[in-house]
mmCIF file of the C-alpha atoms, coordinates in Angstrom:
data_MODEL
# 
_entry.id   MODEL 
# 
loop_
_atom_site.group_PDB 
_atom_site.id 
_atom_site.type_symbol 
_atom_site.label_atom_id 
_atom_site.label_alt_id 
_atom_site.label_comp_id 
_atom_site.label_asym_id 
_atom_site.label_entity_id 
_atom_site.label_seq_id 
_atom_site.pdbx_PDB_ins_code 
_atom_site.Cartn_x 
_atom_site.Cartn_y 
_atom_site.Cartn_z 
_atom_site.occupancy 
_atom_site.B_iso_or_equiv 
_atom_site.pdbx_formal_charge 
_atom_site.auth_seq_id 
_atom_site.auth_comp_id 
_atom_site.auth_asym_id 
_atom_site.auth_atom_id 
_atom_site.pdbx_PDB_model_num 
ATOM 1   C CA . ARG A 1 1   ? 0.000   0.000  0.000   1.00 0.00 ? 1   ARG A CA 1 
ATOM 2   C CA . CYS A 1 2   ? 1.161   3.496  -0.868  1.00 0.00 ? 2   CYS A CA 1 
ATOM 3   C CA . PHE A 1 3   ? -0.351  6.967  -0.851  1.00 0.00 ? 3   PHE A CA 1 
ATOM 4   C CA . ARG A 1 4   ? -1.196  9.350  -3.642  1.00 0.00 ? 4   ARG A CA 1 
ATOM 5   C CA . LEU A 1 5   ? -2.454  12.885 -4.142  1.00 0.00 ? 5   LEU A CA 1 
ATOM 6   C CA . ILE A 1 6   ? -5.746  13.164 -6.000  1.00 0.00 ? 6   ILE A CA 1 
ATOM 7   C CA . ALA A 1 7   ? -7.998  16.024 -7.028  1.00 0.00 ? 7   ALA A CA 1 
ATOM 8   C CA . ILE A 1 8   ? -11.762 15.960 -6.655  1.00 0.00 ? 8   ILE A CA 1 
ATOM 9   C CA . GLU A 1 9   ? -13.379 18.175 -9.265  1.00 0.00 ? 9   GLU A CA 1 
ATOM 10  C CA . ASN A 1 10  ? -17.126 18.296 -9.822  1.00 0.00 ? 10  ASN A CA 1 
ATOM 11  C CA . GLY A 1 11  ? -17.513 15.038 -7.897  1.00 0.00 ? 11  GLY A CA 1 
ATOM 12  C CA . LYS A 1 12  ? -14.946 13.224 -10.062 1.00 0.00 ? 12  LYS A CA 1 
ATOM 13  C CA . ILE A 1 13  ? -11.704 11.730 -8.760  1.00 0.00 ? 13  ILE A CA 1 
ATOM 14  C CA . LYS A 1 14  ? -8.797  12.840 -10.929 1.00 0.00 ? 14  LYS A CA 1 
ATOM 15  C CA . THR A 1 15  ? -5.049  12.797 -11.242 1.00 0.00 ? 15  THR A CA 1 
ATOM 16  C CA . LEU A 1 16  ? -3.400  16.166 -10.645 1.00 0.00 ? 16  LEU A CA 1 
ATOM 17  C CA . PHE A 1 17  ? -1.737  16.294 -14.045 1.00 0.00 ? 17  PHE A CA 1 
ATOM 18  C CA . HIS A 1 18  ? -1.249  13.561 -16.664 1.00 0.00 ? 18  HIS A CA 1 
ATOM 19  C CA . GLY A 1 19  ? -3.894  10.902 -17.046 1.00 0.00 ? 19  GLY A CA 1 
ATOM 20  C CA . VAL A 1 20  ? -4.309  7.691  -19.002 1.00 0.00 ? 20  VAL A CA 1 
ATOM 21  C CA . LYS A 1 21  ? -5.347  7.832  -22.647 1.00 0.00 ? 21  LYS A CA 1 
ATOM 22  C CA . GLY A 1 22  ? -6.284  11.498 -22.370 1.00 0.00 ? 22  GLY A CA 1 
ATOM 23  C CA . SER A 1 23  ? -8.420  11.168 -19.228 1.00 0.00 ? 23  SER A CA 1 
ATOM 24  C CA . ARG A 1 24  ? -7.448  12.362 -15.753 1.00 0.00 ? 24  ARG A CA 1 
ATOM 25  C CA . ILE A 1 25  ? -10.384 10.489 -14.152 1.00 0.00 ? 25  ILE A CA 1 
ATOM 26  C CA . ILE A 1 26  ? -9.351  7.657  -11.811 1.00 0.00 ? 26  ILE A CA 1 
ATOM 27  C CA . PRO A 1 27  ? -11.951 4.864  -11.730 1.00 0.00 ? 27  PRO A CA 1 
ATOM 28  C CA . GLN A 1 28  ? -12.527 3.083  -8.435  1.00 0.00 ? 28  GLN A CA 1 
ATOM 29  C CA . ASP A 1 29  ? -11.776 -0.608 -7.875  1.00 0.00 ? 29  ASP A CA 1 
ATOM 30  C CA . THR A 1 30  ? -10.064 -0.917 -11.266 1.00 0.00 ? 30  THR A CA 1 
ATOM 31  C CA . TRP A 1 31  ? -6.376  -1.467 -11.973 1.00 0.00 ? 31  TRP A CA 1 
ATOM 32  C CA . LEU A 1 32  ? -4.908  1.274  -14.168 1.00 0.00 ? 32  LEU A CA 1 
ATOM 33  C CA . THR A 1 33  ? -1.686  0.763  -16.095 1.00 0.00 ? 33  THR A CA 1 
ATOM 34  C CA . ALA A 1 34  ? 0.493   3.782  -16.793 1.00 0.00 ? 34  ALA A CA 1 
ATOM 35  C CA . GLU A 1 35  ? 1.238   4.580  -20.392 1.00 0.00 ? 35  GLU A CA 1 
ATOM 36  C CA . LYS A 1 36  ? 4.910   4.016  -21.087 1.00 0.00 ? 36  LYS A CA 1 
ATOM 37  C CA . LYS A 1 37  ? 6.180   7.247  -22.604 1.00 0.00 ? 37  LYS A CA 1 
ATOM 38  C CA . VAL A 1 38  ? 8.857   9.858  -22.015 1.00 0.00 ? 38  VAL A CA 1 
ATOM 39  C CA . VAL A 1 39  ? 7.430   12.823 -20.080 1.00 0.00 ? 39  VAL A CA 1 
ATOM 40  C CA . SER A 1 40  ? 8.662   15.905 -18.273 1.00 0.00 ? 40  SER A CA 1 
ATOM 41  C CA . ASP A 1 41  ? 7.319   17.819 -15.299 1.00 0.00 ? 41  ASP A CA 1 
ATOM 42  C CA . GLY A 1 42  ? 9.129   21.005 -16.230 1.00 0.00 ? 42  GLY A CA 1 
ATOM 43  C CA . GLY A 1 43  ? 12.571  19.568 -15.622 1.00 0.00 ? 43  GLY A CA 1 
ATOM 44  C CA . LYS A 1 44  ? 14.303  16.362 -16.565 1.00 0.00 ? 44  LYS A CA 1 
ATOM 45  C CA . LYS A 1 45  ? 12.645  13.819 -18.819 1.00 0.00 ? 45  LYS A CA 1 
ATOM 46  C CA . TYR A 1 46  ? 11.718  10.391 -17.464 1.00 0.00 ? 46  TYR A CA 1 
ATOM 47  C CA . VAL A 1 47  ? 9.581   7.340  -18.307 1.00 0.00 ? 47  VAL A CA 1 
ATOM 48  C CA . SER A 1 48  ? 6.042   7.933  -17.087 1.00 0.00 ? 48  SER A CA 1 
ATOM 49  C CA . GLY A 1 49  ? 4.378   6.245  -14.135 1.00 0.00 ? 49  GLY A CA 1 
ATOM 50  C CA . PHE A 1 50  ? 1.857   7.013  -11.422 1.00 0.00 ? 50  PHE A CA 1 
ATOM 51  C CA . HIS A 1 51  ? 3.405   9.164  -8.676  1.00 0.00 ? 51  HIS A CA 1 
ATOM 52  C CA . VAL A 1 52  ? 3.050   7.549  -5.241  1.00 0.00 ? 52  VAL A CA 1 
ATOM 53  C CA . LEU A 1 53  ? 4.719   7.890  -1.860  1.00 0.00 ? 53  LEU A CA 1 
ATOM 54  C CA . LYS A 1 54  ? 5.215   5.144  0.672   1.00 0.00 ? 54  LYS A CA 1 
ATOM 55  C CA . THR A 1 55  ? 3.745   6.829  3.756   1.00 0.00 ? 55  THR A CA 1 
ATOM 56  C CA . ARG A 1 56  ? 0.889   9.200  4.507   1.00 0.00 ? 56  ARG A CA 1 
ATOM 57  C CA . ALA A 1 57  ? 3.360   11.564 6.228   1.00 0.00 ? 57  ALA A CA 1 
ATOM 58  C CA . GLU A 1 58  ? 5.595   11.736 3.126   1.00 0.00 ? 58  GLU A CA 1 
ATOM 59  C CA . CYS A 1 59  ? 2.561   12.320 0.916   1.00 0.00 ? 59  CYS A CA 1 
ATOM 60  C CA . SER A 1 60  ? 1.238   15.069 3.196   1.00 0.00 ? 60  SER A CA 1 
ATOM 61  C CA . LYS A 1 61  ? 4.641   16.774 3.131   1.00 0.00 ? 61  LYS A CA 1 
ATOM 62  C CA . TYR A 1 62  ? 4.758   16.443 -0.687  1.00 0.00 ? 62  TYR A CA 1 
ATOM 63  C CA . LEU A 1 63  ? 1.344   18.117 -0.789  1.00 0.00 ? 63  LEU A CA 1 
ATOM 64  C CA . ASN A 1 64  ? 2.948   21.344 0.455   1.00 0.00 ? 64  ASN A CA 1 
ATOM 65  C CA . LYS A 1 65  ? 4.578   21.756 -2.979  1.00 0.00 ? 65  LYS A CA 1 
ATOM 66  C CA . PHE A 1 66  ? 1.165   22.457 -4.536  1.00 0.00 ? 66  PHE A CA 1 
ATOM 67  C CA . LYS A 1 67  ? -0.796  25.703 -4.377  1.00 0.00 ? 67  LYS A CA 1 
ATOM 68  C CA . ARG A 1 68  ? -4.119  24.459 -5.708  1.00 0.00 ? 68  ARG A CA 1 
ATOM 69  C CA . GLN A 1 69  ? -6.970  23.449 -3.432  1.00 0.00 ? 69  GLN A CA 1 
ATOM 70  C CA . ASN A 1 70  ? -9.121  20.329 -3.216  1.00 0.00 ? 70  ASN A CA 1 
ATOM 71  C CA . ILE A 1 71  ? -6.173  17.969 -3.179  1.00 0.00 ? 71  ILE A CA 1 
ATOM 72  C CA . TRP A 1 72  ? -6.579  14.890 -1.024  1.00 0.00 ? 72  TRP A CA 1 
ATOM 73  C CA . VAL A 1 73  ? -4.168  12.249 0.268   1.00 0.00 ? 73  VAL A CA 1 
ATOM 74  C CA . VAL A 1 74  ? -5.526  8.726  -0.303  1.00 0.00 ? 74  VAL A CA 1 
ATOM 75  C CA . PRO A 1 75  ? -4.239  5.219  0.284   1.00 0.00 ? 75  PRO A CA 1 
ATOM 76  C CA . ILE A 1 76  ? -3.782  3.345  -2.965  1.00 0.00 ? 76  ILE A CA 1 
ATOM 77  C CA . MET A 1 77  ? -2.590  -0.076 -4.087  1.00 0.00 ? 77  MET A CA 1 
ATOM 78  C CA . ALA A 1 78  ? 0.468   0.154  -6.330  1.00 0.00 ? 78  ALA A CA 1 
ATOM 79  C CA . GLN A 1 79  ? 2.579   -2.341 -8.267  1.00 0.00 ? 79  GLN A CA 1 
ATOM 80  C CA . ASN A 1 80  ? 5.987   -2.263 -9.940  1.00 0.00 ? 80  ASN A CA 1 
ATOM 81  C CA . LEU A 1 81  ? 7.483   0.734  -8.130  1.00 0.00 ? 81  LEU A CA 1 
ATOM 82  C CA . ARG A 1 82  ? 10.688  2.481  -9.081  1.00 0.00 ? 82  ARG A CA 1 
ATOM 83  C CA . PRO A 1 83  ? 12.175  5.629  -7.524  1.00 0.00 ? 83  PRO A CA 1 
ATOM 84  C CA . LYS A 1 84  ? 11.726  8.881  -9.418  1.00 0.00 ? 84  LYS A CA 1 
ATOM 85  C CA . GLN A 1 85  ? 15.447  9.492  -9.681  1.00 0.00 ? 85  GLN A CA 1 
ATOM 86  C CA . HIS A 1 86  ? 15.537  13.279 -10.027 1.00 0.00 ? 86  HIS A CA 1 
ATOM 87  C CA . SER A 1 87  ? 12.832  14.112 -7.462  1.00 0.00 ? 87  SER A CA 1 
ATOM 88  C CA . LEU A 1 88  ? 13.771  15.991 -4.305  1.00 0.00 ? 88  LEU A CA 1 
ATOM 89  C CA . SER A 1 89  ? 10.895  14.187 -2.549  1.00 0.00 ? 89  SER A CA 1 
ATOM 90  C CA . PRO A 1 90  ? 10.731  10.414 -1.892  1.00 0.00 ? 90  PRO A CA 1 
ATOM 91  C CA . VAL A 1 91  ? 8.446   9.874  -4.893  1.00 0.00 ? 91  VAL A CA 1 
ATOM 92  C CA . PHE A 1 92  ? 8.075   6.517  -6.599  1.00 0.00 ? 92  PHE A CA 1 
ATOM 93  C CA . LEU A 1 93  ? 6.641   5.792  -10.030 1.00 0.00 ? 93  LEU A CA 1 
ATOM 94  C CA . ALA A 1 94  ? 4.181   2.887  -10.148 1.00 0.00 ? 94  ALA A CA 1 
ATOM 95  C CA . LYS A 1 95  ? 3.363   0.953  -13.284 1.00 0.00 ? 95  LYS A CA 1 
ATOM 96  C CA . ARG A 1 96  ? -0.093  0.073  -11.938 1.00 0.00 ? 96  ARG A CA 1 
ATOM 97  C CA . ILE A 1 97  ? -2.444  1.559  -9.343  1.00 0.00 ? 97  ILE A CA 1 
ATOM 98  C CA . LYS A 1 98  ? -5.847  0.699  -7.924  1.00 0.00 ? 98  LYS A CA 1 
ATOM 99  C CA . LEU A 1 99  ? -7.953  3.147  -5.920  1.00 0.00 ? 99  LEU A CA 1 
ATOM 100 C CA . SER A 1 100 ? -10.578 1.426  -3.812  1.00 0.00 ? 100 SER A CA 1 
ATOM 101 C CA . LYS A 1 101 ? -14.075 2.788  -3.351  1.00 0.00 ? 101 LYS A CA 1 
ATOM 102 C CA . LYS A 1 102 ? -13.595 2.171  0.381   1.00 0.00 ? 102 LYS A CA 1 
ATOM 103 C CA . ALA A 1 103 ? -10.623 4.594  0.418   1.00 0.00 ? 103 ALA A CA 1 
ATOM 104 C CA . ILE A 1 104 ? -12.722 7.276  -1.265  1.00 0.00 ? 104 ILE A CA 1 
ATOM 105 C CA . ASP A 1 105 ? -15.696 6.662  1.012   1.00 0.00 ? 105 ASP A CA 1 
ATOM 106 C CA . SER A 1 106 ? -13.423 7.306  4.013   1.00 0.00 ? 106 SER A CA 1 
ATOM 107 C CA . LEU A 1 107 ? -12.674 10.846 2.775   1.00 0.00 ? 107 LEU A CA 1 
ATOM 108 C CA . THR A 1 108 ? -15.712 12.295 4.470   1.00 0.00 ? 108 THR A CA 1 
ATOM 109 C CA . SER A 1 109 ? -14.292 15.155 6.449   1.00 0.00 ? 109 SER A CA 1 
ATOM 110 C CA . VAL A 1 110 ? -10.539 15.538 6.032   1.00 0.00 ? 110 VAL A CA 1 
ATOM 111 C CA . VAL A 1 111 ? -9.310  17.734 3.192   1.00 0.00 ? 111 VAL A CA 1 
ATOM 112 C CA . TYR A 1 112 ? -5.615  18.374 2.686   1.00 0.00 ? 112 TYR A CA 1 
ATOM 113 C CA . TYR A 1 113 ? -4.771  21.762 1.165   1.00 0.00 ? 113 TYR A CA 1 
# 
């Protein structure tokens, strides 16, 4: 189990930036596989993957890098992790992720800004 930042926009659960096949929406209880392509987040180029962190505390600290609101920290299942080499935070790139409906249902009152 890992943790991930998600956005909730108009009742839809979304990635913060890149999505899969043009969609940022993250379905619940479905394994998603990252598209394998070279991407950049404004700096060095790297092979894409879903950004995850290993602990809630690390993910909450990582959240401080973002200025936008309605970002939540959620537990997520992740497979095939590799470190994001050039990140200053302890970010890992996962080949596959699965967000459970139970994890989303538990987000009733805690919002991380």
